[in-house]
C-alpha positions as CSV (number, residue, x, y, z in Angstrom):
1,M,-36.9,23.9,-42.4
2,K,-36.1,27.6,-42.4
3,L,-37.2,27.9,-38.8
4,K,-34.9,24.9,-37.7
5,S,-32.0,26.3,-39.7
6,G,-32.5,29.7,-38.1
7,I,-32.6,28.2,-34.6
8,G,-29.4,26.2,-35.4
9,A,-27.7,29.3,-36.7
10,G,-28.8,31.3,-33.6
11,I,-27.4,28.6,-31.2
12,A,-24.1,28.5,-33.2
13,M,-23.9,32.3,-32.9
14,V,-24.6,32.2,-29.1
15,L,-21.9,29.5,-28.6
16,A,-19.4,31.4,-30.8
17,Y,-20.1,34.6,-28.8
18,G,-19.8,32.7,-25.5
19,L,-16.5,31.2,-26.6
20,F,-15.3,34.7,-27.7
21,L,-16.1,36.1,-24.2
22,A,-14.5,33.2,-22.4
23,S,-11.3,33.5,-24.5
24,Y,-10.9,37.2,-23.4
25,A,-12.2,36.7,-19.8
26,P,-9.7,38.5,-17.5
27,A,-7.6,36.4,-15.2
28,R,-8.5,38.7,-12.3
29,L,-11.8,36.8,-12.2
30,L,-9.9,34.1,-10.3
31,T,-9.5,36.4,-7.4
32,A,-13.3,36.6,-7.1
33,V,-13.8,32.8,-6.9
34,P,-14.2,31.3,-3.4
35,L,-11.0,29.5,-2.5
36,P,-10.2,26.7,0.0
37,T,-9.2,27.9,3.4
38,G,-5.6,29.1,3.5
39,M,-5.3,29.5,-0.2
40,V,-4.5,33.0,-1.5
41,I,-3.9,34.3,-5.0
42,A,-2.8,37.9,-5.7
43,E,-2.5,40.2,-8.7
44,A,-3.8,38.1,-11.6
45,A,-3.0,39.4,-15.1
46,G,-3.8,38.3,-18.6
47,T,-6.8,36.1,-19.4
48,L,-8.2,32.8,-18.1
49,W,-6.5,31.1,-21.1
50,Q,-3.1,32.7,-20.8
51,G,-2.0,34.7,-17.8
52,N,0.0,34.9,-14.6
53,L,-0.3,35.4,-10.9
54,Q,2.2,37.5,-9.0
55,R,1.8,35.2,-6.0
56,F,0.1,32.0,-5.0
57,S,0.2,30.6,-1.5
58,W,-1.5,27.7,0.2
59,R,-0.6,26.5,3.7
60,T,3.3,26.5,3.8
61,L,3.7,26.7,0.0
62,T,4.4,30.1,-1.6
63,L,4.9,30.5,-5.4
64,D,5.9,33.7,-7.2
65,D,5.3,34.6,-10.8
66,V,3.1,31.7,-11.8
67,H,2.4,31.6,-15.6
68,W,-0.1,29.4,-17.3
69,N,-1.3,28.7,-20.9
70,V,-4.3,26.6,-21.9
71,T,-3.4,24.7,-25.1
72,F,-3.4,21.2,-26.6
73,S,-0.8,18.4,-26.4
74,D,-1.1,15.3,-28.5
75,F,-4.8,16.2,-29.3
76,M,-5.5,16.5,-25.5
77,P,-6.4,19.6,-23.6
78,A,-3.4,20.8,-21.7
79,L,-2.4,23.3,-19.1
80,E,1.2,24.6,-19.4
81,I,2.5,25.9,-16.0
82,A,5.7,27.7,-15.0
83,F,6.6,29.0,-11.5
84,K,9.3,30.0,-9.1
85,N,9.5,30.3,-5.3
86,P,11.2,32.9,-3.0
87,E,13.4,30.1,-1.6
88,G,14.8,29.2,-5.0
89,I,12.3,26.6,-6.2
90,A,11.6,26.7,-9.9
91,G,9.6,24.4,-12.2
92,R,7.7,24.1,-15.4
93,G,5.6,21.4,-17.1
94,I,2.3,20.3,-18.6
95,I,-0.9,18.8,-17.1
96,R,-3.0,17.2,-19.9
97,G,-5.7,14.6,-20.5
98,W,-9.4,14.1,-20.9
99,Q,-10.6,12.1,-17.9
100,Q,-7.3,11.2,-16.1
101,P,-4.8,14.0,-15.6
102,Q,-1.3,13.3,-16.8
103,F,1.9,15.1,-15.8
104,Y,4.0,15.6,-18.9
105,Q,7.6,16.9,-19.4
106,W,8.1,18.4,-16.0
107,Q,11.3,20.0,-14.8
108,L,11.7,21.0,-11.1
109,S,14.7,22.4,-9.3
110,V,14.7,22.6,-5.5
111,P,17.7,23.8,-3.3
112,A,18.9,20.9,-1.2
113,G,19.1,23.2,1.8
114,Y,15.4,23.8,1.5
115,L,14.6,20.1,1.5
116,F,16.9,19.3,4.4
117,S,15.3,22.2,6.4
118,H,12.0,20.3,6.2
119,L,13.5,17.0,7.4
120,R,13.9,15.9,11.0
121,F,17.5,15.1,12.0
122,I,18.9,14.4,15.5
123,V,21.8,16.8,14.8
124,P,21.8,19.9,12.5
125,I,22.6,19.0,8.9
126,G,22.9,21.3,6.0
127,A,23.2,20.7,2.2
128,E,24.5,22.4,-0.9
129,G,23.4,22.2,-4.5
130,N,20.1,21.8,-6.2
131,V,18.0,18.6,-6.4
132,Q,16.6,18.4,-10.0
133,L,13.6,16.3,-11.1
134,N,13.2,15.5,-14.8
135,L,9.8,13.9,-15.4
136,Q,8.8,12.6,-18.9
137,E,5.3,11.5,-17.9
138,A,3.3,10.4,-14.8
139,T,-0.2,9.3,-14.2
140,V,-1.6,9.2,-10.6
141,D,-5.1,8.4,-9.4
142,R,-6.8,7.5,-6.1
143,S,-5.3,4.0,-6.1
144,G,-1.8,5.3,-6.4
145,C,0.9,5.7,-9.0
146,Q,-0.2,4.2,-12.4
147,S,2.8,5.2,-14.6
148,L,6.0,7.1,-14.1
149,D,9.1,7.8,-16.1
150,A,11.4,10.2,-14.2
151,N,14.8,10.7,-12.7
152,V,16.3,12.8,-9.9
153,T,19.8,14.1,-9.8
154,W,21.7,16.2,-7.3
155,P,24.7,17.8,-9.0
156,G,27.6,19.0,-6.8
157,A,25.9,17.5,-3.8
158,R,27.5,18.3,-0.4
159,V,26.3,17.7,3.1
160,K,27.4,19.6,6.2
161,T,27.4,17.7,9.5
162,P,28.9,18.3,13.0
163,L,31.5,15.7,12.1
164,G,32.6,17.5,8.9
165,G,31.6,17.9,5.3
166,L,30.5,15.0,3.1
167,V,31.1,15.2,-0.7
168,L,28.5,13.2,-2.6
169,A,29.3,14.2,-6.2
170,T,26.1,13.6,-8.2
171,P,23.6,11.2,-6.6
172,Q,21.1,9.8,-9.1
173,A,17.7,8.1,-8.7
174,T,15.4,6.5,-11.3
175,L,11.7,6.6,-10.5
176,R,9.1,4.2,-11.7
177,C,5.7,2.8,-10.6
178,Q,4.8,-0.8,-9.7
179,Q,1.3,-1.8,-8.7
180,G,0.5,1.6,-7.4
181,A,3.7,2.0,-5.4
182,L,6.5,4.5,-6.2
183,E,9.9,2.7,-6.8
184,A,13.3,4.3,-6.8
185,S,16.7,3.0,-7.8
186,L,19.5,5.0,-6.2
187,R,23.2,5.3,-7.1
188,Q,25.9,7.5,-5.6
189,T,29.7,7.3,-6.1
190,S,32.3,9.8,-4.8
191,S,35.6,9.8,-3.0
192,H,33.8,10.0,0.3
193,L,30.9,7.5,-0.1
194,Q,29.4,4.9,-2.4
195,L,25.8,4.0,-2.1
196,S,23.4,1.9,-4.2
197,G,20.0,0.5,-3.5
198,K,16.3,0.2,-4.3
199,G,13.4,1.6,-2.3
200,S,9.6,1.9,-2.6
201,V,6.7,3.7,-1.0
202,T,3.1,2.4,-1.2
203,P,0.0,4.6,-1.3
204,K,-0.6,3.7,2.4
205,G,2.8,5.2,3.3
206,E,4.6,1.9,3.8
207,Y,8.3,2.2,2.8
208,R,11.2,-0.2,2.2
209,F,14.8,0.3,1.2
210,T,17.6,-2.2,0.7
211,G,21.1,-1.2,-0.4
212,R,24.9,-1.2,0.1
213,L,26.9,1.6,1.6
214,S,30.7,1.8,1.7
215,S,33.3,4.5,2.5
216,G,35.7,6.1,0.1
217,N,39.4,6.8,0.6
218,D,38.7,10.5,1.4
219,L,36.0,10.0,4.0
220,P,36.9,11.7,7.3
221,A,38.0,9.2,10.0
222,T,35.2,10.3,12.4
223,M,32.7,9.4,9.7
224,K,34.3,6.1,9.0
225,K,33.8,5.2,12.6
226,L,30.2,6.1,12.5
227,L,29.7,4.2,9.2
228,A,31.1,1.1,10.9
229,T,28.1,1.0,13.2
230,T,25.6,1.1,10.4
231,G,24.2,-2.2,9.1
232,K,26.2,-5.4,8.6
233,A,29.4,-5.6,6.7
234,D,29.5,-8.0,3.7
235,E,32.6,-9.8,2.2
236,Q,33.7,-6.7,0.4
237,G,33.4,-4.5,3.5
238,A,30.3,-2.7,2.4
239,R,27.5,-2.2,4.9
240,T,24.2,-3.8,4.1
241,L,21.2,-1.5,4.6
242,N,17.6,-2.7,5.2
243,F,15.0,-0.2,6.3
244,Q,11.2,-0.5,6.4
245,G,8.3,1.2,8.1
246,R,5.5,3.6,7.6
247,L,5.6,7.3,6.9
248,L,3.8,9.6,9.4
């Protein structure tokens, strides 16, 4: 009995010592780990449990001042992350769970100009304001989106086009999941434009959007002419939109 208890005590001491070493393991060990091609991390500080990276880059994405903290959330292991980007992107949130990762209480702000610069338009189009994502929780696996509670807003939205400026006020979208697909309900009302509709994107990249678009009293005349060529007009004069296809 004494031998067994001694062995048990020894194992407990080894485990406790291992946990002690792991809790104080320097974050710079991350720079010694083989990384996927194109991924670079620089100047890690702190520990593996709580630390920061001065820079993280992978492919076209670059993040500065990345902070993390390993903790617990609702009795689940959790990783708290905060970061910012040279182009003005900033975000923070939690990844938690045992077997299936869950995104929890995320806030992300992205300059609209940055988003538009990565979209393909026939003519040059610019944008002002920041697009903001507020996500309460999301669960995604290989079969697609399993659960999602989030909304997107664009306060002070403005779009610059060769035909003039377009004031969009504050577009809003509510995001949910349905049978693995991402669904969005969109609403926008300003003196220039009114837009409402629903869209979806499946895990295979198939998208669909239906909605109504109408011009406001202050919409420039050149844009009203262009709007008149979009979709079909209903009894109230709004244009009916119906798009579907597959993302590249």
